C-alpha positions in Angstrom: -39.1 16.2 -87.0 -42.2 14.1 -86.4 -40.0 11.0 -86.1 -37.8 12.8 -83.5 -40.8 13.9 -81.5 -42.3 10.3 -81.6 -39.0 8.7 -80.6 -38.6 11.2 -77.7 -42.2 10.6 -76.6 -41.6 6.8 -76.7 -38.4 7.1 -74.7 -40.2 9.1 -72.1 -43.0 6.5 -71.8 -40.5 3.7 -71.5 -38.5 5.6 -68.8 -41.8 6.2 -66.8 -42.6 2.5 -66.9 -39.3 1.3 -65.5 -39.9 0.3 -61.9 -37.7 1.8 -59.2 -35.4 -0.9 -57.7 -33.6 1.1 -55.0 -34.1 1.6 -51.3 -37.3 3.5 -51.8 -39.0 0.7 -53.8 -39.4 -1.5 -50.8 -42.5 -1.7 -48.6 -42.0 -3.5 -45.3 -44.3 -4.3 -42.4 -44.2 -2.4 -39.2 -44.0 -4.2 -35.9 -47.8 -3.6 -35.6 -48.4 -5.2 -39.0 -49.0 -2.1 -41.1 -47.4 -1.5 -44.5 -44.6 1.0 -44.5 -43.3 2.3 -47.8 -39.6 3.3 -47.5 -40.4 6.0 -50.1 -41.8 7.9 -47.1 -38.2 8.4 -46.1 -37.1 10.4 -49.2 -34.9 13.3 -48.1 -33.8 11.7 -44.8 -30.7 9.9 -43.8 -31.6 6.4 -42.6 -29.8 4.0 -40.3 -31.1 0.5 -40.8 -30.3 -2.0 -38.1 -31.2 -5.6 -37.3 -31.9 -6.0 -33.6 -32.4 -8.7 -31.0 -33.7 -8.6 -27.4 -31.5 -11.3 -25.9 -28.0 -10.4 -27.2 -24.9 -9.1 -25.6 -25.3 -6.0 -27.9 -28.9 -5.4 -26.9 -27.9 -2.4 -24.7 -27.3 -0.6 -28.0 -31.0 0.1 -28.0 -30.2 2.8 -25.5 -27.6 4.4 -27.8 -29.9 4.0 -30.9 -32.7 5.8 -29.0 -30.3 8.6 -27.9 -29.1 9.1 -31.5 -32.7 9.1 -32.7 -33.8 11.6 -30.1 -30.8 13.9 -31.0 -31.3 13.9 -34.7 -34.9 12.9 -35.5 -35.8 16.6 -36.3 -32.8 16.9 -38.6 -34.0 14.6 -41.4 -32.6 11.4 -39.8 -34.4 8.2 -38.9 -33.5 4.8 -37.5 -35.4 1.7 -38.6 -35.1 -1.4 -36.5 -35.6 -4.9 -37.9 -35.9 -7.6 -35.3 -34.3 -10.9 -36.6 -33.7 -14.3 -35.0 -30.8 -15.3 -37.2 -28.0 -15.2 -34.7 -28.0 -17.5 -31.7 -31.9 -17.5 -31.6 -31.6 -14.2 -29.7 -34.9 -12.8 -30.9 -37.4 -15.6 -30.2 -40.4 -13.4 -29.3 -43.4 -12.3 -31.3 -43.7 -8.8 -32.7 -45.9 -7.8 -29.8 -43.4 -9.2 -27.3 -40.5 -7.4 -29.0 -42.4 -4.1 -29.1 -43.2 -4.4 -25.4 -39.6 -5.3 -24.5 -38.2 -2.3 -26.5 -40.7 0.2 -25.2 -40.5 -1.0 -21.5 -36.7 -1.5 -21.2 -35.3 1.1 -23.6 -38.1 3.6 -24.4 -37.8 3.0 -28.1 -39.7 5.4 -30.2 -37.9 5.0 -33.5 -39.7 3.0 -36.1 -39.6 -0.8 -35.5 -40.5 -3.2 -38.2 -41.9 -6.7 -38.1 -39.4 -9.6 -37.4 -37.6 -10.7 -40.6 -34.7 -12.8 -41.7 -31.5 -11.0 -42.5 -29.6 -13.9 -43.9 -30.0 -17.4 -45.4 -32.8 -18.8 -47.6 -35.5 -16.7 -46.1 -33.5 -13.4 -46.6 -35.9 -10.4 -46.7 -35.8 -8.6 -50.0 -34.6 -5.3 -48.4 -31.7 -7.2 -46.8 -30.9 -8.8 -50.2 -30.6 -5.2 -51.5 -28.6 -4.0 -48.5 -26.1 -6.9 -48.7 -25.6 -7.4 -52.4 -23.5 -5.2 -54.7 -25.5 -6.5 -57.6 -28.6 -5.0 -55.9 -27.3 -1.8 -54.2 -24.7 -1.0 -56.7 -22.0 -0.2 -54.1 -20.7 -3.2 -52.1 -21.4 -6.7 -50.9 -21.9 -6.6 -47.1 -22.5 -9.7 -45.0 -24.7 -9.1 -41.9 -22.3 -10.5 -39.3 -24.5 -10.4 -36.1 -27.3 -8.6 -34.4 -27.0 -4.8 -34.5 -25.3 -4.7 -37.9 -25.9 -1.2 -39.3 -26.4 0.2 -42.8 -26.4 3.9 -43.7 -28.6 5.2 -46.5 -28.4 8.8 -47.7 -31.1 11.3 -48.4 -31.5 10.1 -52.0 -31.8 6.4 -51.1 -28.2 5.5 -51.9 -26.4 2.8 -50.0 -23.5 4.5 -48.1 -21.9 2.1 -45.8 -22.1 -1.1 -43.8 -21.1 -0.9 -40.1 -19.9 -3.6 -37.8 -22.4 -4.7 -35.1 -19.9 -3.8 -32.3 -19.6 -0.2 -33.5 -21.9 1.9 -31.2 -24.6 3.9 -33.0 -23.1 7.0 -31.4 -19.7 6.4 -32.9 -18.1 9.6 -34.2 -18.1 8.3 -37.8 -21.9 7.8 -37.7 -22.5 11.2 -36.0 -20.3 12.9 -38.5 -22.2 11.3 -41.4 -25.5 12.5 -39.9 -24.1 16.0 -39.4 -22.5 15.9 -42.9 -19.0 16.4 -41.8 -16.2 15.2 -44.0 -14.7 12.1 -42.7 -12.8 9.2 -44.2 -14.4 5.8 -43.6 
């Protein structure tokens, strides 16, 4: 009996010391340079999107903001990650990007610091988002600016969405509203 209790206690200690390696384990920088732990988002559905200010898809900021306004009080959040990986379409500093988004699109959803979403400088979060070995679900190449990822309330990777798909697409809205839909 003592041996069983000891082994159970040892197993519990080992389980407690295993680091979390999912979505919530990441800490990123906000556009203002502050640390932002994604664990703050537990219990919320999250749309992660890489953004750019000088892209043909930049008007999606308007739809992203509309979606955020509509669902932000329903355990939903959007996180924007500026990236200059495609056609050098996000050349500005974090301060310039923030001013652009606020002035032109009234963005109030959380914006993070500029990162790389592909290549040798790939941000750790985007490594998790794009690698089945990391996220446990699917490999998903970021194809262009405004590529979207859906993360559920438990931090599980749900789906990768093509950049040309508008944030207000019925499949995204249905997912937010928890309607049954086939992807």
